[in-house]
C-alpha positions in Angstrom: -0.2 0.2 -0.2 3.4 2.3 0.6 3.1 3.0 -3.1 -0.6 3.8 -4.0 -0.4 6.4 -0.8 2.5 8.0 -2.3 0.1 8.2 -5.5 -2.2 9.5 -4.1 -0.8 11.9 -2.0 0.7 13.0 -5.5 -2.1 13.5 -7.5 -4.4 14.7 -4.5 -1.6 17.8 -4.4 -1.8 17.5 -8.7 -5.0 18.1 -9.4 -5.5 21.4 -6.7 -5.1 24.1 -9.7 -7.7 22.1 -11.1 -10.0 22.7 -8.2 -8.9 26.3 -8.3 -9.9 26.6 -12.2 -13.6 25.7 -10.9 -13.4 28.0 -8.0 -12.4 30.8 -10.5 -14.4 29.9 -13.8 -17.5 27.3 -13.3 -20.7 28.7 -11.9 -20.5 29.1 -8.4 -22.5 26.7 -5.7 -23.1 27.0 -2.4 -22.1 23.7 -1.5 -18.5 24.3 -3.5 -19.5 21.5 -5.6 -18.2 23.8 -8.4 -14.9 22.9 -7.3 -14.8 18.8 -7.1 -13.6 17.0 -9.7 -14.4 13.5 -11.4 -12.2 10.3 -12.3 -12.6 9.8 -16.0 -12.4 5.8 -16.2 -12.5 5.9 -20.6 -10.3 9.1 -20.3 -7.9 8.3 -17.7 -7.9 11.8 -16.5 -9.1 13.8 -13.5 -11.3 16.2 -15.0 -12.8 19.5 -13.2 -16.5 21.4 -14.1 -17.6 22.4 -16.9 -16.2 26.2 -17.3 -18.9 28.6 -20.0 -16.6 30.6 -22.1 -18.8 33.2 -24.3 -19.9 30.5 -27.1 -18.8 27.4 -26.2 -17.6 25.8 -22.5 -13.8 24.6 -21.8 -12.9 21.6 -19.6 -9.7 21.7 -17.8 -8.5 17.7 -16.9 -4.9 16.1 -16.1 -3.9 13.2 -17.9 -2.9 10.5 -15.7 -0.6 8.6 -17.9 1.9 11.8 -19.0 0.5 14.4 -15.8 -0.4 16.8 -18.7 -2.9 19.3 -18.0 -5.4 19.4 -21.1 -8.1 22.8 -21.6 -10.7 20.8 -23.9 -13.8 21.7 -25.5 -17.4 20.8 -26.2 -15.6 18.6 -28.9 -13.1 17.1 -26.2 -10.3 19.1 -29.0 -7.8 20.4 -26.9 -7.6 23.8 -26.8 -4.3 24.4 -25.2 -1.8 22.0 -23.1 1.1 21.2 -20.0 3.6 19.3 -19.0 3.3 19.3 -15.1 6.9 17.5 -15.0 10.0 19.7 -14.3 7.8 22.7 -13.1 6.9 23.8 -9.9 3.4 24.2 -8.9 4.0 28.0 -9.0 5.2 27.6 -12.2 2.1 25.3 -13.5 0.0 27.6 -11.8 1.5 30.3 -13.9 1.6 28.0 -17.1 -2.7 27.6 -16.7 -3.3 30.7 -15.4 -1.7 32.0 -18.9 -3.7 29.2 -21.0 -7.5 30.6 -19.6 -5.9 33.9 -20.4 -5.8 33.3 -23.5 -9.1 31.7 -23.7 -10.7 35.0 -22.2 -11.3 33.7 -18.7 -10.4 36.5 -15.9 -7.7 35.1 -13.9 -7.4 37.4 -10.8 -7.8 35.4 -7.9 -6.5 31.9 -9.6 -3.7 31.2 -8.0 -4.5 32.8 -4.8 -5.1 29.5 -1.8 -8.3 27.8 -1.6 -10.9 27.8 1.6 -8.8 24.9 3.4 -6.0 23.4 5.0 -4.1 20.9 2.5 -1.8 18.5 4.3 1.8 19.3 4.5 3.5 16.8 1.9 7.2 16.5 2.0 7.4 17.4 -1.8 5.0 19.7 -2.1 7.9 22.8 -3.1 9.7 20.6 -5.0 9.7 20.1 -9.1 6.7 17.8 -10.1 8.0 14.0 -10.9 6.9 11.8 -13.3 4.8 8.8 -11.6 5.3 4.7 -12.7 3.2 3.7 -14.7 2.5 0.4 -13.1 1.7 2.9 -9.7 -0.9 4.9 -12.0 -2.4 1.5 -13.1 -2.9 0.5 -9.7 -4.4 3.6 -8.3 -6.8 4.1 -11.1 -7.9 0.5 -11.1 -9.1 1.2 -7.0 -10.8 4.7 -8.0 -12.6 3.1 -11.1 -13.8 0.7 -8.5 -15.0 3.8 -6.3 -16.8 5.0 -9.6 -18.6 1.5 -9.5 -19.5 0.7 -6.2 -20.8 4.7 -6.5 -23.2 3.7 -8.9 -24.2 0.8 -7.3 -25.3 2.2 -3.8 -27.3 4.9 -6.2 -29.0 1.7 -8.0 -29.8 0.3 -4.9 -31.7 3.4 -3.7 -33.3 4.1 -6.9 -31.6 7.6 -6.8 -29.4 10.2 -8.8 -26.2 11.4 -7.1 -23.3 12.8 -8.3 -20.2 10.9 -8.5 -17.2 13.6 -7.7 -14.0 13.6 -6.1 -13.8 16.4 -3.4 -10.0 18.0 -3.6 -9.5 18.6 0.3 -9.7 15.3 1.0 -9.5 13.8 -2.0 -12.3 10.8 -1.9 -14.4 9.7 -4.4 -17.6 9.8 -3.3 -21.4 10.9 -3.1 -24.2 12.4 -0.7 -27.5 11.6 -0.9 -30.8 12.0 0.7 -31.9 8.1 0.1 -35.2 9.7 2.5 -36.5 12.6 3.6 -34.6 12.8 6.8 -31.6 10.7 6.6 -28.3 11.8 4.0 -26.1 9.0 3.9 -22.5 9.6 2.4 -20.7 6.8 0.7 -17.4 6.2 -1.4 -13.3 5.6 -1.0 -11.1 7.6 0.9 -7.8 7.7 1.2 -5.4 7.0 4.1 -6.0 9.8 7.3 -6.3 9.3 11.0 -9.5 7.5 10.4 -8.1 4.7 9.0 -4.1 3.3 8.5 -4.7 2.4 4.4 -7.4 3.6 2.0 -11.0 2.4 2.4 -14.6 2.7 1.6 -16.6 4.2 3.9 -20.5 4.8 4.7 -22.0 7.2 7.4 -25.7 8.5 8.1 -26.3 12.1 8.7 -30.0 12.7 9.7 -31.5 16.1 9.4 -32.4 15.8 13.5 -31.3 13.8 15.9 -28.5 11.7 16.6 -27.4 8.5 15.5 -26.7 6.0 18.0 -23.7 3.7 17.5 -24.2 2.3 20.7 -25.8 -1.6 19.2 -25.1 -1.2 15.5 -25.2 -4.4 13.3 -22.6 -7.0 12.8 -20.6 -6.4 9.4 -20.3 -9.5 7.3 -17.0 -7.6 6.0 -15.9 -4.6 7.0 -15.6 -2.8 10.3 -17.5 -0.1 12.7 -15.0 2.9 13.6 -16.4 4.7 16.2 -15.9 8.2 17.4 -16.3 11.6 18.8 -15.5 13.3 15.1 -17.0 10.9 12.6 -18.5 7.5 12.9 -19.6 5.0 10.1 -19.2 1.6 8.3 -15.8 1.0 6.7 -13.8 -1.5 4.3 -9.9 -1.5 4.6 -7.9 -1.9 1.1 -6.2 -4.8 3.0 -10.0 -7.0 3.3 -10.3 -6.5 -0.1 -7.2 -7.4 -1.5 -7.2 -10.7 1.5 -10.4 -11.7 0.5 -9.3 -11.6 -3.6 -6.4 -13.9 -2.6 -9.2 -16.3 -0.9 -10.8 -16.5 -4.4 -13.7 -13.7 -3.8 -13.8 -10.8 -6.1 -13.3 -7.2 -4.8 -17.1 -6.3 -5.8 -18.4 -9.5 -4.0 -16.6 -8.1 -1.0 -17.5 -4.5 -1.4 -21.3 -5.6 -1.6 -21.6 -7.5 0.6 -20.0 -4.6 3.5 -22.7 -2.5 1.6 -25.5 -4.8 2.3 -25.9 -4.4 6.0 -25.1 -0.3 6.4 -27.5 -0.1 3.4 -30.0 -1.4 5.4 -29.5 0.3 9.2 -28.5 4.1 8.2 -32.2 3.8 6.5 -34.1 2.3 9.4 -32.3 3.0 12.5 -34.1 5.1 15.4 -33.1 8.5 16.5 
């Protein structure tokens, strides 16, 4: 997992200009969702939100295999591009701001800090380096799995939801209201203070009342993580990989994990 975690951190850092482009140029949303991203498994890239121009739209993307940033239009024709490799973050943002200006965008404030604190990454002040292709493939495998699992949850509840990567915590996830009173977040998170490895999570957020985690049902797969700051069901990456070694697919393990909290969060008394 060490290589995966390092790839997670580097891509987390590297995608921040896309969040800044969303903040500066995309139509603003009250929940800051104009700043979030999507992992495009077909295009093998990270994409931000569509940005309106006078006669068309543009999208800022990061091609994962080459770490090249591209501004593409509605037809996905490349309007401008630059590599990130060999540049510092300041140099990269300067190049992207220059692209934005040529597209007719007002870049005032584009390079300003975002409204959240990033982890202190030791490589943040260094020139951006390439990432090994095997590491990128491994990272994309799990992010595609996260996209798929989010689709399963939406399909189970028969509701619409937006599968996005939030640039602050860098989790692929959804937040939906399967009932009028209960909101539920589900997704795939990077290693953090809640779990020492990447993990799937599901947590409930009622509009009124507090969830009692004193008597939670047993999980077939995964563990309950119950803390003052956050509580929910979690499925660590090591559980996925260990089960796969025993002949189960990751899809099967995730499905087993999901079935209990999917029902419990809708039925638990507040």
